[in-house]
ROBA-263192 format. One record per residue (C-alpha): x, y, z. Coordinates in steps of 0.25 Angstrom, whole numbers, always signed. Example, Ala and Ser with C-alpha at 12.3 -4.5 7.8 and 13.67 -1.06 7.14 Angstrom:
<atoms>
       X       Y       Z
     +49     -18     +31
     +55      -4     +29
</atoms>
This chain:
<atoms>
       X       Y       Z
     +17    -262    +130
     +12    -248    +136
      +8    -256    +149
     +20    -263    +149
     +27    -252    +149
     +19    -245    +161
     +22    -255    +169
     +36    -256    +168
     +36    -242    +168
     +30    -243    +182
     +37    -254    +187
     +48    -244    +186
     +42    -233    +195
     +44    -242    +207
     +59    -246    +204
     +71    -241    +211
     +75    -235    +197
     +62    -226    +196
     +68    -212    +193
     +78    -218    +182
     +65    -226    +176
     +59    -213    +177
     +68    -204    +170
     +68    -216    +159
     +54    -216    +157
     +52    -201    +157
     +64    -200    +147
     +59    -210    +138
     +44    -205    +139
     +48    -192    +132
     +51    -196    +120
     +48    -213    +118
     +41    -220    +130
     +26    -221    +131
     +26    -221    +146
     +25    -208    +155
     +36    -206    +165
     +23    -203    +174
     +20    -219    +175
     +34    -218    +182
     +32    -206    +190
     +19    -207    +196
     +23    -219    +205
     +36    -215    +207
     +32    -201    +213
     +21    -210    +221
     +31    -218    +226
     +40    -207    +231
     +33    -194    +232
     +44    -186    +238
     +51    -189    +224
     +42    -183    +215
     +47    -171    +208
     +61    -179    +208
     +52    -189    +200
     +46    -178    +191
     +60    -171    +189
     +65    -185    +184
     +53    -187    +175
     +54    -172    +170
     +70    -171    +167
     +70    -186    +160
     +57    -183    +151
     +62    -171    +147
     +75    -178    +143
     +66    -188    +136
     +60    -177    +127
     +73    -173    +123
     +75    -187    +117
     +61    -186    +112
     +66    -172    +105
     +78    -179    +100
     +70    -191     +93
     +62    -180     +85
     +73    -172     +82
     +82    -183     +77
     +72    -192     +72
     +63    -183     +65
     +75    -178     +55
     +81    -193     +53
     +66    -199     +52
     +55    -190     +51
     +58    -179     +42
     +60    -191     +31
     +47    -196     +33
     +41    -184     +32
     +48    -179     +19
     +43    -193     +13
     +28    -190     +17
     +31    -174     +12
     +27    -170     +27
     +41    -164     +31
     +36    -149     +29
     +23    -153     +37
     +33    -156     +48
     +40    -144     +47
     +26    -137     +50
     +21    -144     +62
     +36    -144     +68
     +35    -129     +67
     +21    -130     +74
     +25    -138     +85
     +38    -130     +88
     +28    -117     +89
     +21    -125    +100
     +31    -135    +103
     +32    -131    +117
     +18    -133    +120
     +18    -148    +114
     +31    -150    +123
     +23    -144    +136
     +10    -153    +132
     +16    -165    +129
     +25    -164    +141
     +13    -164    +152
      +3    -169    +145
      -1    -185    +141
      +4    -182    +129
     +16    -190    +123
     +28    -180    +127
     +37    -188    +117
     +29    -185    +106
     +31    -171    +108
     +46    -173    +112
     +49    -180     +98
     +41    -169     +91
     +48    -157     +97
     +62    -164     +92
     +56    -168     +79
     +53    -152     +77
     +64    -147     +83
     +55    -139     +94
     +65    -130    +101
     +73    -138    +112
     +74    -129    +123
     +59    -127    +121
     +55    -142    +122
     +65    -144    +133
     +58    -133    +141
     +45    -137    +139
     +48    -152    +141
     +53    -149    +156
     +42    -140    +159
     +32    -150    +155
     +38    -162    +158
     +41    -156    +172
     +25    -151    +172
     +21    -164    +172
     +30    -172    +180
     +30    -163    +191
     +17    -161    +191
     +14    -176    +192
     +24    -179    +202
     +19    -166    +210
      +5    -172    +211
     +10    -185    +215
     +18    -179    +225
      +7    -170    +232
      -4    -181    +230
      +3    -194    +229
      -5    -206    +224
     -19    -201    +223
     -14    -192    +212
      -9    -202    +204
     -22    -205    +196
     -24    -191    +193
     -10    -191    +187
     -11    -203    +177
     -26    -200    +173
     -28    -184    +173
     -15    -177    +174
     -12    -178    +159
     -26    -172    +157
     -23    -161    +167
      -9    -158    +160
     -16    -159    +146
     -28    -149    +150
     -17    -140    +157
      -8    -139    +144
     -20    -136    +134
     -25    -124    +145
     -11    -118    +146
     -10    -120    +130
     -25    -115    +128
     -21    -103    +137
      -8     -99    +130
     -16     -99    +117
     -26     -90    +122
     -17     -81    +128
     -10     -80    +113
     -21     -81    +104
     -32     -71    +111
</atoms>
């Protein structure tokens, strides 16, 4: 099934409706869809490098709007479905503890999920479920998603097809190492 979704998504990249398809994929990927918008974005930028930053902007805006849908899902369904299940199992107080801890560090979680291969949709939904500050969620989401999509677009704009393999295979690792180093640096500054 994932392969069929991937092939379908790749077919969209060459259609005349590619920009709308990219917006739709970036939107739904932030809350439910398993295929990242990069799958559309990369061939689109390679086909029209002069539109690289326009493509990155569409990806960013649609992804953040989709993140808002994920937040709303978490916010709405936690009360209706999640809370009764937690209460049935006697774990409602544990969720409150986890939510408090998450909200202390939630901005970091959104940043990490927004730029690394970790599924951003998980954090968008969990942010709503824990009622993470919406302005914080939006601000960090815009920063993280713009960082991710504009770096990819910039690399493709500058280097073209030769950088594609690096982006597809190693950029997630580079982002992960960067975020871990950044978080580690802040941790050291705070506690040393």
